[in-house]
C-alpha positions as a Markdown table, in Angstrom:
| # | Residue | x | y | z |
|---|---|---|---|---|
| 1 | Met | 68.4 | 29.1 | -16.0 |
| 2 | Leu | 67.6 | 32.2 | -18.0 |
| 3 | His | 68.5 | 35.8 | -17.1 |
| 4 | Gly | 66.5 | 38.9 | -17.8 |
| 5 | Arg | 64.6 | 41.8 | -16.3 |
| 6 | Leu | 61.1 | 43.2 | -16.1 |
| 7 | Asp | 60.4 | 45.6 | -18.9 |
| 8 | Pro | 61.7 | 49.1 | -18.0 |
| 9 | Tyr | 58.4 | 50.7 | -18.8 |
| 10 | Ile | 56.5 | 48.7 | -16.2 |
| 11 | Pro | 55.8 | 51.4 | -13.5 |
| 12 | Leu | 57.2 | 51.0 | -10.0 |
| 13 | Pro | 54.6 | 49.6 | -7.6 |
| 14 | Pro | 53.0 | 51.7 | -4.8 |
| 15 | Arg | 54.9 | 51.1 | -1.5 |
| 16 | His | 51.9 | 49.6 | 0.2 |
| 17 | Arg | 52.0 | 46.7 | -2.3 |
| 18 | Leu | 55.6 | 45.8 | -1.4 |
| 19 | Pro | 56.6 | 43.5 | 1.4 |
| 20 | Pro | 58.2 | 45.0 | 4.5 |
| 21 | Gly | 61.8 | 45.8 | 4.0 |
| 22 | Pro | 64.7 | 46.2 | 6.5 |
| 23 | Ala | 64.5 | 48.9 | 9.1 |
| 24 | Arg | 65.7 | 52.3 | 8.0 |
| 25 | Ser | 68.7 | 53.8 | 9.7 |
| 26 | Lys | 68.3 | 57.2 | 11.4 |
| 27 | Arg | 69.8 | 60.0 | 9.4 |
| 28 | Gly | 71.6 | 63.0 | 10.8 |
| 29 | Leu | 70.1 | 66.6 | 10.6 |
| 30 | Ala | 72.8 | 67.7 | 8.1 |
| 31 | Ala | 71.9 | 64.9 | 5.7 |
| 32 | Ile | 68.2 | 65.7 | 5.9 |
| 33 | Ala | 68.9 | 69.4 | 5.3 |
| 34 | Gly | 71.0 | 68.5 | 2.2 |
| 35 | Leu | 68.1 | 66.4 | 0.9 |
| 36 | Ile | 65.6 | 69.1 | 1.5 |
| 37 | Val | 67.6 | 71.5 | -0.8 |
| 38 | Ala | 68.7 | 69.0 | -3.4 |
| 39 | Met | 65.6 | 66.8 | -3.8 |
| 40 | Pro | 63.2 | 69.4 | -5.3 |
| 41 | Val | 65.8 | 70.4 | -8.0 |
| 42 | Gln | 66.6 | 66.8 | -8.9 |
| 43 | Ala | 62.9 | 65.8 | -8.8 |
| 44 | Leu | 61.9 | 68.6 | -11.2 |
| 45 | Phe | 64.8 | 67.7 | -13.6 |
| 46 | Glu | 63.9 | 64.0 | -13.5 |
| 47 | Phe | 60.2 | 64.7 | -14.0 |
| 48 | Val | 60.7 | 66.9 | -17.0 |
| 49 | Leu | 63.4 | 64.9 | -18.8 |
| 50 | Gly | 62.1 | 61.5 | -17.6 |
| 51 | Ser | 58.6 | 62.2 | -18.8 |
| 52 | Ala | 59.8 | 63.2 | -22.2 |
| 53 | Phe | 62.0 | 60.2 | -22.6 |
| 54 | Arg | 59.3 | 57.8 | -21.3 |
| 55 | Leu | 56.8 | 59.3 | -23.7 |
| 56 | Val | 59.1 | 58.8 | -26.7 |
| 57 | Gly | 60.2 | 55.3 | -25.4 |
| 58 | Arg | 56.7 | 54.1 | -24.9 |
| 59 | Thr | 55.6 | 55.3 | -28.3 |
| 60 | Val | 58.4 | 53.3 | -30.0 |
| 61 | His | 58.4 | 50.4 | -27.5 |
| 62 | Gly | 54.7 | 49.6 | -27.1 |
| 63 | Arg | 52.8 | 48.6 | -24.0 |
| 64 | Pro | 54.8 | 46.8 | -21.3 |
| 65 | Trp | 51.9 | 45.1 | -19.5 |
| 66 | Arg | 48.2 | 44.8 | -18.9 |
| 67 | Gly | 46.2 | 43.8 | -15.9 |
| 68 | Gly | 47.1 | 46.0 | -12.9 |
| 69 | Trp | 48.7 | 45.0 | -9.6 |
| 70 | Asp | 45.9 | 42.6 | -8.6 |
| 71 | Ser | 46.3 | 40.5 | -11.8 |
| 72 | Asp | 48.6 | 37.5 | -12.2 |
| 73 | Ala | 51.0 | 39.7 | -14.2 |
| 74 | Gly | 51.0 | 42.3 | -11.4 |
| 75 | Arg | 51.7 | 39.7 | -8.7 |
| 76 | Phe | 54.6 | 38.4 | -10.8 |
| 77 | Ala | 56.0 | 41.9 | -11.1 |
| 78 | Leu | 55.5 | 42.5 | -7.4 |
| 79 | Thr | 57.4 | 39.3 | -6.6 |
| 80 | Val | 60.4 | 40.6 | -8.6 |
| 81 | Phe | 60.2 | 44.1 | -7.1 |
| 82 | Gly | 59.8 | 42.4 | -3.7 |
| 83 | Phe | 63.1 | 40.5 | -4.0 |
| 84 | Tyr | 65.0 | 43.8 | -3.9 |
| 85 | Trp | 62.7 | 45.6 | -1.5 |
| 86 | Glu | 63.0 | 42.9 | 1.3 |
| 87 | Arg | 66.8 | 43.0 | 1.0 |
| 88 | Ser | 67.6 | 46.7 | 0.7 |
| 89 | Arg | 64.5 | 48.9 | 0.2 |
| 90 | Ile | 65.2 | 49.6 | -3.4 |
| 91 | Thr | 63.3 | 48.5 | -6.4 |
| 92 | Gly | 65.1 | 46.4 | -9.0 |
| 93 | Arg | 64.0 | 44.6 | -12.1 |
| 94 | Glu | 66.8 | 41.9 | -12.7 |
| 95 | Leu | 65.7 | 38.3 | -12.3 |
| 96 | Arg | 66.6 | 34.7 | -13.1 |
| 97 | Leu | 63.9 | 32.4 | -14.5 |
| 98 | Val | 63.5 | 28.7 | -14.2 |
| 99 | Val | 61.0 | 27.1 | -16.6 |
| 100 | Ala | 59.1 | 24.3 | -14.8 |
| 101 | Asp | 56.2 | 22.1 | -16.0 |
| 102 | Ala | 53.9 | 24.3 | -14.0 |
| 103 | Gly | 55.2 | 27.6 | -15.5 |
| 104 | Leu | 57.9 | 30.2 | -14.7 |
| 105 | Val | 59.7 | 30.3 | -11.4 |
| 106 | Pro | 61.1 | 33.8 | -10.8 |
| 107 | Leu | 64.3 | 34.0 | -8.7 |
| 108 | Pro | 66.4 | 37.0 | -7.6 |
| 109 | Pro | 69.7 | 37.4 | -9.4 |
| 110 | Trp | 71.8 | 36.7 | -6.3 |
| 111 | Glu | 72.7 | 33.3 | -4.9 |
| 112 | Pro | 71.5 | 31.5 | -2.8 |
| 113 | Ala | 67.8 | 32.2 | -3.4 |
| 114 | Glu | 64.7 | 31.1 | -1.7 |
| 115 | Pro | 62.6 | 29.3 | -4.4 |
| 116 | Thr | 59.2 | 30.8 | -5.2 |
| 117 | Ala | 56.1 | 29.1 | -6.5 |
| 118 | Ala | 55.8 | 28.5 | -10.2 |
| 119 | Val | 53.5 | 30.9 | -12.0 |
| 120 | Pro | 51.4 | 29.3 | -14.8 |
| 121 | Cys | 51.9 | 31.2 | -18.0 |
| 122 | Arg | 52.3 | 30.9 | -21.8 |
| 123 | Leu | 53.6 | 32.9 | -24.7 |
| 124 | Arg | 51.4 | 35.8 | -25.5 |
| 125 | Pro | 50.0 | 35.7 | -29.1 |
| 126 | Gly | 51.1 | 38.6 | -31.2 |
| 127 | Gln | 54.7 | 39.0 | -30.1 |
| 128 | Pro | 56.5 | 42.4 | -30.2 |
| 129 | Pro | 58.1 | 43.7 | -33.4 |
| 130 | Ala | 61.3 | 42.1 | -34.8 |
| 131 | Arg | 63.4 | 45.1 | -33.7 |
| 132 | Gln | 62.8 | 44.1 | -30.1 |
| 133 | Arg | 64.5 | 40.6 | -30.4 |
| 134 | Ser | 65.2 | 40.4 | -26.6 |
| 135 | Arg | 61.7 | 41.1 | -25.5 |
| 136 | Val | 59.3 | 38.2 | -24.6 |
| 137 | Asp | 55.6 | 38.9 | -23.8 |
| 138 | Val | 54.3 | 36.4 | -21.2 |
| 139 | Ala | 50.5 | 35.8 | -20.8 |
| 140 | Phe | 48.9 | 34.6 | -17.6 |
| 141 | Gly | 45.7 | 32.6 | -17.0 |
| 142 | Asp | 43.6 | 35.6 | -16.1 |
| 143 | Gly | 44.3 | 37.4 | -19.4 |
| 144 | Ser | 46.9 | 39.7 | -18.0 |
| 145 | Trp | 50.4 | 39.9 | -19.5 |
| 146 | Leu | 53.8 | 41.5 | -19.1 |
| 147 | Ala | 57.0 | 42.0 | -21.1 |
| 148 | Leu | 60.3 | 40.6 | -20.1 |
| 149 | Gln | 63.7 | 41.8 | -21.5 |
| 150 | Met | 66.1 | 38.9 | -21.7 |
| 151 | Asp | 69.8 | 39.4 | -21.6 |
| 152 | Asn | 70.2 | 38.5 | -25.3 |
| 153 | Pro | 68.1 | 37.4 | -28.3 |
| 154 | Gln | 69.3 | 33.8 | -27.9 |
| 155 | Glu | 67.8 | 33.6 | -24.4 |
| 156 | Ala | 64.6 | 35.3 | -25.6 |
| 157 | Gly | 64.3 | 32.7 | -28.4 |
| 158 | Arg | 64.9 | 29.9 | -25.9 |
| 159 | Leu | 62.2 | 31.3 | -23.5 |
| 160 | Arg | 59.8 | 31.7 | -26.4 |
| 161 | Gly | 60.3 | 28.1 | -27.4 |
| 162 | Leu | 59.9 | 26.8 | -23.9 |
| 163 | Leu | 56.7 | 28.8 | -23.3 |
| 164 | Ala | 55.3 | 27.8 | -26.6 |
| 165 | Gly | 55.6 | 24.2 | -25.6 |
| 166 | Gly | 58.0 | 23.3 | -28.4 |
| 167 | Leu | 60.9 | 22.4 | -26.0 |
| 168 | Ser | 61.3 | 20.8 | -22.7 |
| 169 | Pro | 63.7 | 22.5 | -20.3 |
| 170 | Gly | 66.2 | 19.5 | -20.3 |
| 171 | Ser | 66.2 | 18.8 | -24.1 |
| 172 | Pro | 69.4 | 19.5 | -26.0 |
| 173 | Ser | 67.7 | 21.9 | -28.3 |
| 174 | Ala | 66.7 | 24.0 | -25.3 |
| 175 | Arg | 70.3 | 25.0 | -24.8 |
| 176 | Pro | 71.5 | 28.2 | -26.4 |
| 177 | Gly | 73.4 | 27.9 | -29.7 |
| 178 | Pro | 76.9 | 29.1 | -30.3 |
| 179 | Pro | 77.5 | 32.8 | -29.5 |
| 180 | Gly | 76.7 | 35.2 | -32.3 |
| 181 | Arg | 74.1 | 33.0 | -33.9 |
| 182 | Pro | 70.6 | 34.5 | -33.4 |
| 183 | Asp | 67.7 | 32.1 | -32.9 |
| 184 | Arg | 65.0 | 32.4 | -35.5 |
């Protein structure tokens, strides 16, 4: 089992694309008044600084995905975002991956997890620059793709090997090497 996350530059999905979450609790009037005062200040601060950091980050990092929410890549991302939304109405990016014959099976990071359907995919040609050793670009059947950030370069190398068809999930060479030794 591999551990990783959706690329941080993949935008959050619109709420109408997410599955229904748990019921919201009723908030008191004092809490709402505090939010009315604090939220505009925080939103402005996050917008200005967040936009600047995202612009610099995207320039260095490269595109995180292509295809939109109706593509296979978008549905894969919505599955991951939906794990968190159904549980606590927040959006998270962490996931576990199981590589099956049919493709990748995304699972939430907590146990036990309901298995999801395998998503047919392959390694995207033209991988990211060498400085992004933990990033793996995954291509889907409709031409869409998205970037995954694995927990370490060894897991990224292992996933690349499995998606490229060079390894089977149960083979000894599919297991990560000793710690501190990067995969090449």
